[in-house]
NUMIVEX-168290 format. One record per atom (N, C-alpha, C): x, y, z; residue number from 1; residue in three letters. Coordinates in steps of 0.2 Angstrom, whole numbers. Each point is the difference from the previous one (the first is absolute). Layout:
BEGIN
+-------+-------+-------+-----+------+
|  east | north |    up |  nr | rest |
+-------+-------+-------+-----+------+
|     X |     Y |     Z | NUM |  ALA |
...
+-------+-------+-------+-----+------+
***
This chain:
BEGIN
+-------+-------+-------+-----+------+
|  east | north |    up |  nr | rest |
+-------+-------+-------+-----+------+
|   -70 |    45 |   303 |   1 |  MET |
|     1 |     6 |    -3 |   1 |  MET |
|     0 |    -3 |    -8 |   1 |  MET |
|     3 |    -5 |    -2 |   2 |  GLN |
|     1 |    -1 |    -7 |   2 |  GLN |
|    -7 |    -4 |    -1 |   2 |  GLN |
|    -3 |    -3 |     5 |   3 |  ARG |
|    -7 |    -4 |    -2 |   3 |  ARG |
|    -5 |     6 |    -1 |   3 |  ARG |
|     0 |     5 |     3 |   4 |  THR |
|    -5 |     6 |    -1 |   4 |  THR |
|     2 |     3 |    -6 |   4 |  THR |
|     5 |     0 |    -2 |   5 |  ARG |
|     2 |     3 |    -7 |   5 |  ARG |
|    -3 |    -6 |    -6 |   5 |  ARG |
|     1 |    -5 |     1 |   6 |  LEU |
|    -3 |    -5 |    -5 |   6 |  LEU |
|    -8 |     1 |     1 |   6 |  LEU |
|    -3 |     0 |     6 |   7 |  VAL |
|    -7 |     1 |    -1 |   7 |  VAL |
|    -2 |     5 |    -3 |   7 |  VAL |
|     4 |     7 |     1 |   8 |  ASP |
|    -2 |     6 |    -5 |   8 |  ASP |
|     1 |    -2 |    -6 |   8 |  ASP |
|     5 |    -3 |    -3 |   9 |  ILE |
|     2 |    -2 |    -7 |   9 |  ILE |
|    -7 |    -3 |    -3 |   9 |  ILE |
|    -1 |    -5 |     4 |  10 |  ILE |
|    -5 |    -5 |    -2 |  10 |  ILE |
|    -8 |     4 |    -2 |  10 |  ILE |
|     0 |     4 |     5 |  11 |  LEU |
|    -7 |     5 |    -1 |  11 |  LEU |
|     0 |     5 |    -5 |  11 |  LEU |
|     6 |     2 |    -2 |  12 |  CYS |
|     1 |     5 |    -5 |  12 |  CYS |
|     1 |    -3 |    -7 |  12 |  CYS |
|     0 |    -7 |    -1 |  13 |  ALA |
|     2 |    -3 |    -7 |  13 |  ALA |
|    -5 |     1 |    -4 |  13 |  ALA |
|     2 |     2 |    -7 |  14 |  PRO |
|    -5 |     1 |    -4 |  14 |  PRO |
|    -4 |    -5 |    -3 |  14 |  PRO |
|     2 |    -7 |     1 |  15 |  ASP |
|    -3 |    -6 |    -3 |  15 |  ASP |
|     2 |    -6 |     4 |  15 |  ASP |
|    -3 |    -6 |    -1 |  16 |  TYR |
|     1 |    -6 |     5 |  16 |  TYR |
|     7 |    -2 |    -1 |  16 |  TYR |
|     3 |     1 |    -6 |  17 |  TYR |
|     6 |    -3 |    -1 |  17 |  TYR |
|     6 |     4 |     5 |  17 |  TYR |
|    -1 |     6 |     0 |  18 |  ALA |
|     4 |     4 |     5 |  18 |  ALA |
|    -2 |    -1 |     7 |  18 |  ALA |
|    -6 |    -2 |     1 |  19 |  VAL |
|    -2 |    -1 |     7 |  19 |  VAL |
|     4 |    -8 |     2 |  19 |  VAL |
|     1 |    -3 |    -5 |  20 |  LEU |
|     4 |    -7 |     2 |  20 |  LEU |
|     8 |     2 |    -1 |  20 |  LEU |
|     2 |     5 |    -4 |  21 |  GLY |
|     6 |     1 |     0 |  21 |  GLY |
|     4 |    -4 |    -6 |  21 |  GLY |
|    -5 |    -1 |    -5 |  22 |  VAL |
|     3 |    -5 |    -6 |  22 |  VAL |
|    -1 |     3 |    -6 |  22 |  VAL |
|     3 |    -2 |    -5 |  23 |  SER |
|    -1 |     3 |    -7 |  23 |  SER |
|    -6 |    -3 |    -3 |  23 |  SER |
|    -3 |     3 |    -6 |  24 |  LYS |
|    -6 |    -3 |    -3 |  24 |  LYS |
|     2 |    -5 |    -3 |  24 |  LYS |
|     5 |    -4 |    -1 |  25 |  ASP |
|     0 |    -6 |    -4 |  25 |  ASP |
|     3 |    -6 |     7 |  25 |  ASP |
|    -3 |     2 |     6 |  26 |  ALA |
|     3 |    -5 |     4 |  26 |  ALA |
|    -4 |    -6 |     0 |  26 |  ALA |
|     3 |    -6 |     1 |  27 |  THR |
|    -3 |    -7 |     1 |  27 |  THR |
|    -4 |     0 |     5 |  27 |  THR |
|    -4 |    -5 |     0 |  28 |  PRO |
|    -4 |    -2 |     6 |  28 |  PRO |
|     4 |    -2 |     6 |  28 |  PRO |
|     6 |    -2 |     0 |  29 |  ASP |
|     4 |    -2 |     5 |  29 |  ASP |
|     3 |     7 |     3 |  29 |  ASP |
|     2 |     5 |    -5 |  30 |  GLU |
|     2 |     5 |     2 |  30 |  GLU |
|    -5 |     5 |     5 |  30 |  GLU |
|    -6 |    -1 |    -3 |  31 |  LEU |
|    -6 |     4 |     3 |  31 |  LEU |
|    -1 |    -3 |     7 |  31 |  LEU |
|     0 |    -7 |     0 |  32 |  ARG |
|    -1 |    -3 |     8 |  32 |  ARG |
|     6 |     2 |     5 |  32 |  ARG |
|     7 |    -1 |    -3 |  33 |  ARG |
|     5 |     2 |     3 |  33 |  ARG |
|    -1 |     7 |     4 |  33 |  ARG |
|    -1 |     5 |    -5 |  34 |  ALA |
|     0 |     7 |     3 |  34 |  ALA |
|    -6 |     0 |     4 |  34 |  ALA |
|    -6 |    -2 |    -2 |  35 |  TYR |
|    -6 |     0 |     6 |  35 |  TYR |
|     2 |    -2 |     6 |  35 |  TYR |
|     3 |    -6 |     1 |  36 |  VAL |
|     2 |    -3 |     6 |  36 |  VAL |
|     5 |     5 |     4 |  36 |  VAL |
|     5 |     3 |    -3 |  37 |  GLN |
|     5 |     3 |     3 |  37 |  GLN |
|    -3 |     7 |     2 |  37 |  GLN |
|    -4 |     3 |    -4 |  38 |  ARG |
|    -2 |     7 |     2 |  38 |  ARG |
|    -6 |    -1 |     6 |  38 |  ARG |
|    -4 |    -6 |    -1 |  39 |  SER |
|    -5 |     0 |     5 |  39 |  SER |
|     3 |    -2 |     7 |  39 |  SER |
|     6 |    -4 |    -1 |  40 |  ARG |
|     3 |    -1 |     8 |  40 |  ARG |
|     3 |     7 |     1 |  40 |  ARG |
|     2 |     4 |    -3 |  41 |  GLN |
|     3 |     6 |     2 |  41 |  GLN |
|    -6 |     6 |     2 |  41 |  GLN |
|    -5 |    -1 |    -2 |  42 |  CYS |
|    -5 |     5 |     1 |  42 |  CYS |
|    -6 |    -3 |     4 |  42 |  CYS |
|     1 |    -5 |     2 |  43 |  HIS |
|    -6 |    -3 |     4 |  43 |  HIS |
|    -2 |     4 |     7 |  43 |  HIS |
|    -6 |     2 |     0 |  44 |  PRO |
|    -2 |     4 |     5 |  44 |  PRO |
|     2 |    -1 |     7 |  44 |  PRO |
|     0 |    -7 |     2 |  45 |  ASP |
|     3 |    -3 |     6 |  45 |  ASP |
|     7 |     1 |     1 |  45 |  ASP |
|     4 |     3 |    -5 |  46 |  LYS |
|     7 |     1 |     1 |  46 |  LYS |
|     1 |     7 |     2 |  46 |  LYS |
|    -5 |     4 |     1 |  47 |  PHE |
|     1 |     7 |     2 |  47 |  PHE |
|    -2 |     1 |     7 |  47 |  PHE |
|     6 |     2 |     4 |  48 |  VAL |
|    -2 |     2 |     7 |  48 |  VAL |
|     5 |     7 |     1 |  48 |  VAL |
|    -4 |     5 |     1 |  49 |  PRO |
|    -7 |     1 |     1 |  49 |  PRO |
|    -4 |     0 |    -7 |  49 |  PRO |
|    -6 |    -1 |     1 |  50 |  VAL |
|    -5 |    -1 |    -6 |  50 |  VAL |
|     2 |     5 |    -5 |  50 |  VAL |
|     0 |    -2 |    -6 |  51 |  TYR |
|     2 |     5 |    -6 |  51 |  TYR |
|    -8 |    -1 |    -5 |  51 |  TYR |
|    -4 |     3 |     1 |  52 |  ALA |
|    -7 |    -1 |    -3 |  52 |  ALA |
|     1 |    -1 |    -7 |  52 |  ALA |
|     4 |     3 |    -5 |  53 |  PRO |
|     0 |    -1 |    -7 |  53 |  PRO |
|     3 |    -7 |    -1 |  53 |  PRO |
|     3 |    -3 |     4 |  54 |  ALA |
|     2 |    -7 |    -2 |  54 |  ALA |
|    -5 |    -5 |    -1 |  54 |  ALA |
|    -6 |     1 |     3 |  55 |  THR |
|    -6 |    -5 |    -2 |  55 |  THR |
|    -2 |     2 |    -7 |  55 |  THR |
|    -1 |     6 |    -2 |  56 |  GLU |
|    -2 |     1 |    -6 |  56 |  GLU |
|     6 |    -2 |    -6 |  56 |  GLU |
|     6 |     1 |     3 |  57 |  ALA |
|     5 |    -2 |    -5 |  57 |  ALA |
|     0 |    -8 |     0 |  57 |  ALA |
|    -1 |    -4 |     5 |  58 |  PHE |
|     0 |    -6 |    -1 |  58 |  PHE |
|    -7 |    -2 |    -4 |  58 |  PHE |
|    -5 |     2 |     0 |  59 |  GLN |
|    -6 |    -1 |    -3 |  59 |  GLN |
|     0 |     2 |    -8 |  59 |  GLN |
|     5 |     4 |    -1 |  60 |  LEU |
|     1 |     3 |    -7 |  60 |  LEU |
|     5 |    -6 |    -3 |  60 |  LEU |
|     5 |    -2 |     4 |  61 |  LEU |
|     5 |    -5 |    -2 |  61 |  LEU |
|    -5 |    -7 |    -3 |  61 |  LEU |
|    -4 |    -2 |     4 |  62 |  SER |
|    -4 |    -5 |    -1 |  62 |  SER |
|    -5 |     0 |    -6 |  62 |  SER |
|    -2 |     6 |    -1 |  63 |  GLU |
|    -5 |     1 |    -5 |  63 |  GLU |
|     4 |     0 |    -7 |  63 |  GLU |
|     7 |     3 |     1 |  64 |  ALA |
|     4 |     1 |    -7 |  64 |  ALA |
|     2 |    -8 |    -1 |  64 |  ALA |
|     2 |    -4 |     5 |  65 |  TYR |
|     2 |    -6 |    -2 |  65 |  TYR |
|    -6 |    -4 |    -3 |  65 |  TYR |
|    -6 |     0 |     3 |  66 |  ASN |
|    -5 |    -4 |    -3 |  66 |  ASN |
|    -1 |     3 |    -6 |  66 |  ASN |
|    -1 |     6 |    -2 |  67 |  ALA |
|    -2 |     3 |    -7 |  67 |  ALA |
|     6 |    -3 |    -5 |  67 |  ALA |
|     6 |     1 |     2 |  68 |  LEU |
|     5 |    -2 |    -5 |  68 |  LEU |
|     1 |    -8 |     0 |  68 |  LEU |
|    -1 |    -3 |     5 |  69 |  SER |
|     1 |    -8 |     0 |  69 |  SER |
|    -6 |    -3 |    -4 |  69 |  SER |
|    -6 |     4 |     0 |  70 |  ASP |
|    -5 |    -4 |    -3 |  70 |  ASP |
|     0 |     2 |    -7 |  70 |  ASP |
|     5 |     4 |    -3 |  71 |  GLY |
|     0 |     2 |    -7 |  71 |  GLY |
|    -2 |     6 |    -2 |  71 |  GLY |
|    -4 |     3 |     5 |  72 |  GLU |
|    -4 |     6 |    -2 |  72 |  GLU |
|     5 |     6 |    -1 |  72 |  GLU |
|     6 |     1 |     4 |  73 |  GLY |
|     4 |     5 |     0 |  73 |  GLY |
|    -2 |     7 |    -1 |  73 |  GLY |
|     4 |     3 |    -3 |  74 |  LEU |
|    -4 |     7 |    -1 |  74 |  LEU |
|     0 |     2 |    -6 |  74 |  LEU |
|    -5 |    -2 |    -4 |  75 |  GLN |
|    -2 |     1 |    -7 |  75 |  GLN |
|    -1 |     8 |     1 |  75 |  GLN |
|     4 |     3 |    -5 |  76 |  LYS |
|     0 |     7 |    -1 |  76 |  LYS |
|    -7 |     2 |    -3 |  76 |  LYS |
|    -4 |     4 |     2 |  77 |  GLY |
|    -5 |     1 |    -2 |  77 |  GLY |
|    -3 |     8 |     2 |  77 |  GLY |
|    -7 |     2 |    -2 |  78 |  PRO |
|    -1 |     7 |     2 |  78 |  PRO |
|     0 |     1 |     8 |  78 |  PRO |
|    -1 |    -4 |     4 |  79 |  GLY |
|    -1 |    -1 |     7 |  79 |  GLY |
|     6 |     1 |     4 |  79 |  GLY |
|     6 |    -1 |    -4 |  80 |  ASP |
|     6 |     0 |     3 |  80 |  ASP |
|     4 |     7 |     2 |  80 |  ASP |
|    -3 |     5 |    -5 |  81 |  LYS |
|     2 |     7 |     1 |  81 |  LYS |
|    -3 |     3 |     7 |  81 |  LYS |
|    -7 |    -3 |     1 |  82 |  PHE |
|    -3 |     3 |     6 |  82 |  PHE |
|     2 |    -4 |     6 |  82 |  PHE |
|     2 |    -7 |    -1 |  83 |  ASP |
|     4 |    -3 |     6 |  83 |  ASP |
|     6 |     3 |     2 |  83 |  ASP |
|     3 |     2 |    -4 |  84 |  GLU |
|     8 |     2 |     1 |  84 |  GLU |
|    -2 |     8 |     3 |  84 |  GLU |
|    -5 |     3 |    -1 |  85 |  ALA |
|    -1 |     7 |     1 |  85 |  ALA |
|    -3 |    -2 |     8 |  85 |  ALA |
|    -4 |    -5 |     1 |  86 |  LEU |
|    -3 |     0 |     6 |  86 |  LEU |
|     7 |    -2 |     5 |  86 |  LEU |
|     4 |    -4 |    -1 |  87 |  GLN |
|     6 |    -2 |     4 |  87 |  GLN |
|     4 |     6 |     1 |  87 |  GLN |
|     1 |     3 |    -5 |  88 |  ARG |
|     4 |     7 |     1 |  88 |  ARG |
|    -4 |     5 |     5 |  88 |  ARG |
|    -6 |     0 |     0 |  89 |  THR |
|    -4 |     5 |     4 |  89 |  THR |
|     0 |    -3 |     7 |  89 |  THR |
|     0 |    -6 |     2 |  90 |  PHE |
|     0 |    -3 |     6 |  90 |  PHE |
|     7 |     2 |     3 |  90 |  PHE |
|     6 |     0 |    -4 |  91 |  HIS |
|     7 |     1 |     3 |  91 |  HIS |
|     0 |     8 |     1 |  91 |  HIS |
|    -3 |     4 |    -5 |  92 |  GLU |
|     1 |     8 |     1 |  92 |  GLU |
|    -5 |     2 |     6 |  92 |  GLU |
|    -5 |    -4 |     0 |  93 |  ILE |
|    -4 |     3 |     7 |  93 |  ILE |
|     4 |    -1 |     6 |  93 |  ILE |
|     3 |    -6 |     1 |  94 |  LYS |
|     3 |    -2 |     5 |  94 |  LYS |
|     6 |     6 |     1 |  94 |  LYS |
|     3 |     2 |    -5 |  95 |  GLN |
|     5 |     5 |     1 |  95 |  GLN |
|    -3 |     7 |    -1 |  95 |  GLN |
|    -4 |     3 |    -4 |  96 |  ASP |
|    -2 |     5 |    -1 |  96 |  ASP |
|    -7 |     3 |     2 |  96 |  ASP |
|    -4 |    -5 |     3 |  97 |  GLY |
|    -8 |     1 |     2 |  97 |  GLY |
|    -3 |     2 |    -6 |  97 |  GLY |
|    -4 |     3 |     0 |  98 |  LEU |
|    -5 |     1 |    -5 |  98 |  LEU |
|     2 |     3 |    -7 |  98 |  LEU |
|     5 |     4 |     1 |  99 |  GLU |
|     4 |     4 |    -5 |  99 |  GLU |
|     3 |    -5 |    -6 |  99 |  GLU |
|     1 |    -6 |     3 | 100 |  GLY |
|     3 |    -5 |    -5 | 100 |  GLY |
|    -5 |    -2 |    -4 | 100 |  GLY |
|    -7 |    -2 |     4 | 101 |  LEU |
|    -6 |    -3 |    -5 | 101 |  LEU |
|    -1 |     6 |    -4 | 101 |  LEU |
|    -1 |     5 |     2 | 102 |  ALA |
|    -2 |     5 |    -6 | 102 |  ALA |
|     5 |     0 |    -6 | 102 |  ALA |
|     7 |     0 |     2 | 103 |  ARG |
|     5 |     0 |    -5 | 103 |  ARG |
|    -2 |    -6 |    -5 | 103 |  ARG |
|    -1 |    -6 |     3 | 104 |  VAL |
|     0 |    -7 |    -4 | 104 |  VAL |
|    -6 |     1 |    -5 | 104 |  VAL |
|    -6 |     2 |     3 | 105 |  LEU |
|    -6 |     1 |    -3 | 105 |  LEU |
|     0 |     5 |    -6 | 105 |  LEU |
|     4 |     6 |     1 | 106 |  ARG |
|     2 |     3 |    -6 | 106 |  ARG |
|     3 |    -3 |    -5 | 106 |  ARG |
|     6 |    -4 |     2 | 107 |  GLN |
|     4 |    -3 |    -4 | 107 |  GLN |
|    -4 |    -6 |    -4 | 107 |  GLN |
|    -4 |    -5 |     4 | 108 |  SER |
|    -4 |    -4 |    -4 | 108 |  SER |
|    -5 |     1 |    -4 | 108 |  SER |
|    -5 |     4 |     3 | 109 |  VAL |
|    -6 |     3 |    -3 | 109 |  VAL |
|     0 |     7 |    -3 | 109 |  VAL |
|     4 |     5 |     1 | 110 |  GLY |
|     1 |     5 |    -4 | 110 |  GLY |
|    -1 |     6 |     5 | 110 |  GLY |
|     3 |     6 |    -2 | 111 |  PRO |
|     0 |     6 |     4 | 111 |  PRO |
|    -7 |     3 |     3 | 111 |  PRO |
|    -5 |    -1 |    -4 | 112 |  ASN |
|    -6 |     3 |     1 | 112 |  ASN |
|    -5 |    -5 |     4 | 112 |  ASN |
|     2 |    -4 |     6 | 113 |  THR |
|    -5 |    -4 |     2 | 113 |  THR |
|    -2 |     3 |     6 | 113 |  THR |
|    -7 |     0 |     1 | 114 |  CYS |
|    -3 |     3 |     7 | 114 |  CYS |
|     2 |    -4 |     5 | 114 |  CYS |
|     3 |    -7 |     0 | 115 |  LEU |
|     0 |    -5 |     5 | 115 |  LEU |
|     7 |     3 |     3 | 115 |  LEU |
|     6 |     2 |    -4 | 116 |  ALA |
|     6 |     2 |     2 | 116 |  ALA |
|    -1 |     7 |     3 | 116 |  ALA |
|    -5 |     4 |    -2 | 117 |  ASP |
|    -1 |     7 |     4 | 117 |  ASP |
|    -2 |    -1 |     6 | 117 |  ASP |
|    -5 |    -6 |     0 | 118 |  ALA |
|    -4 |    -2 |     7 | 118 |  ALA |
|     6 |    -2 |     6 | 118 |  ALA |
|     4 |    -4 |    -2 | 119 |  PHE |
|     6 |    -2 |     3 | 119 |  PHE |
|     4 |     7 |     2 | 119 |  PHE |
|     1 |     4 |    -4 | 120 |  ASP |
|     4 |     6 |     2 | 120 |  ASP |
|    -4 |     4 |     5 | 120 |  ASP |
|    -6 |     1 |    -2 | 121 |  ARG |
|    -4 |     3 |     7 | 121 |  ARG |
|     1 |    -3 |     7 | 121 |  ARG |
|    -2 |    -8 |    -1 | 122 |  LEU |
|     1 |    -4 |     5 | 122 |  LEU |
|     7 |     0 |     4 | 122 |  LEU |
|     5 |     2 |    -5 | 123 |  ASN |
|     7 |    -1 |     3 | 123 |  ASN |
|     0 |     8 |     4 | 123 |  ASN |
|    -2 |     4 |    -2 | 124 |  GLU |
|     1 |     7 |     2 | 124 |  GLU |
|    -4 |     0 |     6 | 124 |  GLU |
|    -6 |    -3 |     2 | 125 |  MET |
|    -3 |     0 |     6 | 125 |  MET |
|     3 |    -4 |     5 | 125 |  MET |
|     4 |    -6 |    -2 | 126 |  MET |
|     4 |    -4 |     5 | 126 |  MET |
|     5 |     4 |     2 | 126 |  MET |
|     3 |     4 |    -4 | 127 |  HIS |
|     6 |     5 |     2 | 127 |  HIS |
|    -2 |     4 |     4 | 127 |  HIS |
|    -6 |     4 |    -1 | 128 |  LEU |
|    -3 |     4 |     5 | 128 |  LEU |
|    -1 |    -3 |     7 | 128 |  LEU |
|    -3 |    -6 |    -1 | 129 |  THR |
|    -1 |    -3 |     6 | 129 |  THR |
|     7 |    -2 |     5 | 129 |  THR |
|     5 |    -2 |    -4 | 130 |  ARG |
|     6 |    -1 |     3 | 130 |  ARG |
|     3 |     6 |     3 | 130 |  ARG |
|    -1 |     5 |    -3 | 131 |  GLU |
|     3 |     7 |     2 | 131 |  GLU |
|    -5 |     1 |     6 | 131 |  GLU |
|    -6 |     0 |     0 | 132 |  PHE |
|    -5 |     1 |     6 | 132 |  PHE |
|     3 |    -4 |     6 | 132 |  PHE |
|     0 |    -6 |    -1 | 133 |  LEU |
|     2 |    -5 |     5 | 133 |  LEU |
|     7 |     3 |     3 | 133 |  LEU |
|     5 |     1 |    -4 | 134 |  HIS |
|     6 |     3 |     3 | 134 |  HIS |
|     0 |     5 |     3 | 134 |  HIS |
|    -5 |     5 |    -1 | 135 |  GLU |
|    -2 |     7 |     3 | 135 |  GLU |
|    -2 |    -2 |     6 | 135 |  GLU |
|    -4 |    -4 |     0 | 136 |  ALA |
|    -5 |    -1 |     5 | 136 |  ALA |
|     2 |    -6 |     6 | 136 |  ALA |
|     6 |    -2 |    -1 | 137 |  GLU |
|     2 |    -5 |     4 | 137 |  GLU |
|     3 |     3 |     6 | 137 |  GLU |
|     1 |     7 |     2 | 138 |  SER |
|     3 |     2 |     6 | 138 |  SER |
|    -7 |     1 |     3 | 138 |  SER |
|    -5 |     2 |    -3 | 139 |  ASP |
|    -7 |     0 |     4 | 139 |  ASP |
|    -3 |    -7 |     2 | 139 |  ASP |
|     0 |    -4 |    -4 | 140 |  LEU |
|     0 |    -7 |     2 | 140 |  LEU |
|     3 |    -2 |     6 | 140 |  LEU |
|     7 |     0 |     0 | 141 |  LYS |
|     3 |    -2 |     5 | 141 |  LYS |
|    -2 |     4 |     7 | 141 |  LYS |
|    -1 |     7 |    -1 | 142 |  GLN |
|    -2 |     3 |     6 | 142 |  GLN |
|    -7 |    -2 |     3 | 142 |  GLN |
|    -5 |    -1 |    -5 | 143 |  LEU |
|    -6 |    -3 |     1 | 143 |  LEU |
|     0 |    -7 |     5 | 143 |  LEU |
|     5 |    -4 |    -3 | 144 |  HIS |
|     1 |    -6 |     4 | 144 |  HIS |
|     4 |     1 |     7 | 144 |  HIS |
|     5 |     4 |     1 | 145 |  ALA |
|     2 |     1 |     5 | 145 |  ALA |
|    -5 |     3 |     6 | 145 |  ALA |
|    -5 |     6 |    -3 | 146 |  LEU |
|    -4 |     3 |     4 | 146 |  LEU |
|    -6 |    -7 |     2 | 146 |  LEU |
|    -1 |    -5 |    -4 | 147 |  GLN |
|    -6 |    -4 |     2 | 147 |  GLN |
|     4 |    -4 |     5 | 147 |  GLN |
|     6 |    -2 |     0 | 148 |  GLN |
|     4 |    -4 |     5 | 148 |  GLN |
|     0 |     3 |     6 | 148 |  GLN |
|     1 |     6 |     0 | 149 |  MET |
|     0 |     4 |     6 | 149 |  MET |
|    -7 |     0 |     3 | 149 |  MET |
|    -5 |     0 |    -3 | 150 |  LEU |
|    -7 |     0 |     1 | 150 |  LEU |
|    -1 |    -6 |     5 | 150 |  LEU |
|     2 |    -5 |    -4 | 151 |  TYR |
|    -1 |    -7 |     3 | 151 |  TYR |
|     4 |    -1 |     8 | 151 |  TYR |
|     4 |     3 |     0 | 152 |  VAL |
|     4 |     0 |     7 | 152 |  VAL |
|    -2 |     6 |     5 | 152 |  VAL |
|    -4 |     4 |    -2 | 153 |  THR |
|    -3 |     6 |     5 | 153 |  THR |
|    -5 |    -3 |     2 | 153 |  THR |
|     0 |     0 |     8 | 154 |  PRO |
|    -6 |    -1 |     4 | 154 |  PRO |
|    -6 |     3 |    -2 | 154 |  PRO |
|    -6 |    -3 |     1 | 155 |  TYR |
|    -6 |     3 |    -1 | 155 |  TYR |
|    -2 |     5 |     4 | 155 |  TYR |
|     4 |     0 |     7 | 156 |  TYR |
|    -2 |     5 |     4 | 156 |  TYR |
|     3 |     7 |    -2 | 156 |  TYR |
|     6 |     0 |    -4 | 157 |  ASN |
|     3 |     6 |    -2 | 157 |  ASN |
|    -3 |     3 |    -6 | 157 |  ASN |
|    -6 |     4 |     2 | 158 |  VAL |
|    -4 |     2 |    -5 | 158 |  VAL |
|     2 |     6 |    -3 | 158 |  VAL |
|     5 |     4 |     3 | 159 |  LEU |
|     3 |     5 |    -4 | 159 |  LEU |
|     6 |    -2 |    -5 | 159 |  LEU |
|     3 |    -6 |     2 | 160 |  GLY |
|     5 |    -2 |    -4 | 160 |  GLY |
|    -3 |    -3 |    -5 | 160 |  GLY |
|    -5 |    -4 |     0 | 161 |  ARG |
|    -3 |    -3 |    -6 | 161 |  ARG |
|    -4 |     5 |    -5 | 161 |  ARG |
|    -2 |     5 |     3 | 162 |  MET |
|    -3 |     5 |    -4 | 162 |  MET |
|     5 |     4 |    -5 | 162 |  MET |
|     7 |     1 |     3 | 163 |  ARG |
|     5 |     3 |    -3 | 163 |  ARG |
|     2 |    -5 |    -7 | 163 |  ARG |
|     0 |    -7 |     2 | 164 |  LEU |
|     2 |    -5 |    -5 | 164 |  LEU |
|    -6 |     0 |    -4 | 164 |  LEU |
|    -6 |     1 |     1 | 165 |  TYR |
|    -6 |     0 |    -6 | 165 |  TYR |
|     2 |     5 |    -4 | 165 |  TYR |
|     2 |     7 |     4 | 166 |  LYS |
|     0 |     6 |    -4 | 166 |  LYS |
|     6 |    -1 |    -5 | 166 |  LYS |
|     6 |    -3 |     2 | 167 |  ALA |
|     5 |    -2 |    -5 | 167 |  ALA |
|    -2 |    -4 |    -6 | 167 |  ALA |
|    -4 |    -5 |     3 | 168 |  ILE |
|    -2 |    -5 |    -6 | 168 |  ILE |
|    -4 |     3 |    -5 | 168 |  ILE |
|    -5 |     4 |     2 | 169 |  LEU |
|    -3 |     5 |    -4 | 169 |  LEU |
|     2 |     3 |    -5 | 169 |  LEU |
|     7 |     4 |     3 | 170 |  GLN |
|     4 |     4 |    -4 | 170 |  GLN |
|     3 |    -3 |    -5 | 170 |  GLN |
|     2 |    -6 |     2 | 171 |  THR |
|     4 |    -4 |    -5 | 171 |  THR |
|    -4 |    -3 |    -6 | 171 |  THR |
|    -6 |    -2 |     2 | 172 |  VAL |
|    -5 |    -1 |    -5 | 172 |  VAL |
|    -2 |     4 |    -4 | 172 |  VAL |
|    -1 |     7 |     2 | 173 |  PHE |
|    -2 |     6 |    -3 | 173 |  PHE |
|     5 |     0 |    -6 | 173 |  PHE |
|     7 |     0 |     3 | 174 |  ASN |
|     6 |     2 |    -5 | 174 |  ASN |
|     1 |    -6 |    -5 | 174 |  ASN |
|    -2 |    -6 |     1 | 175 |  LEU |
|    -1 |    -5 |    -6 | 175 |  LEU |
|    -5 |     2 |    -4 | 175 |  LEU |
|    -7 |     2 |     2 | 176 |  SER |
|    -4 |     1 |    -4 | 176 |  SER |
|     1 |     7 |    -5 | 176 |  SER |
|     4 |     4 |     3 | 177 |  LYS |
|     2 |     5 |    -4 | 177 |  LYS |
|     5 |    -1 |    -6 | 177 |  LYS |
|     4 |    -5 |     2 | 178 |  ARG |
|     5 |    -2 |    -6 | 178 |  ARG |
|    -4 |    -4 |    -5 | 178 |  ARG |
|    -6 |    -4 |     1 | 179 |  ILE |
|    -4 |    -4 |    -4 | 179 |  ILE |
|    -4 |     6 |    -5 | 179 |  ILE |
|    -3 |     5 |     3 | 180 |  MET |
|    -3 |     5 |    -4 | 180 |  MET |
|     5 |     4 |    -4 | 180 |  MET |
+-------+-------+-------+-----+------+
***
């Protein structure tokens, strides 16, 4: 549980120093120790069952260590605001879906961005799709049960198969009415 929390902290870090968990005036030896310690804790092979974000966090740790140990560091420049917004975006998308992305775009780019509006519309469509799937779940389960019954009904039982076909068609019709 603690390792998954560390992975989440690494993925949400605003800069390479935070990824490694060191201060901005850390010595090369402190950078190396922090890298080794964190990479051991969040190595993807340590997670059973598999925790997919661990691979991403491990790669980010390597990238941060390479950048900071080469002396590149995180020189504050015009691209940093975008990088920070991008990291916040990924974190908020994981938590809030596209609403988080639209919110971050509005904060970073401005309130009148057509891209944020497009994400709002896309988020609304996803919400409607989730509602439809939730409503259609019973029909889909019924359709599956009818199909299973059809598989076990003998071919010579024509009347039984016809009743099942009728029920399948009614269920498909109900689904199509929900779509319209």
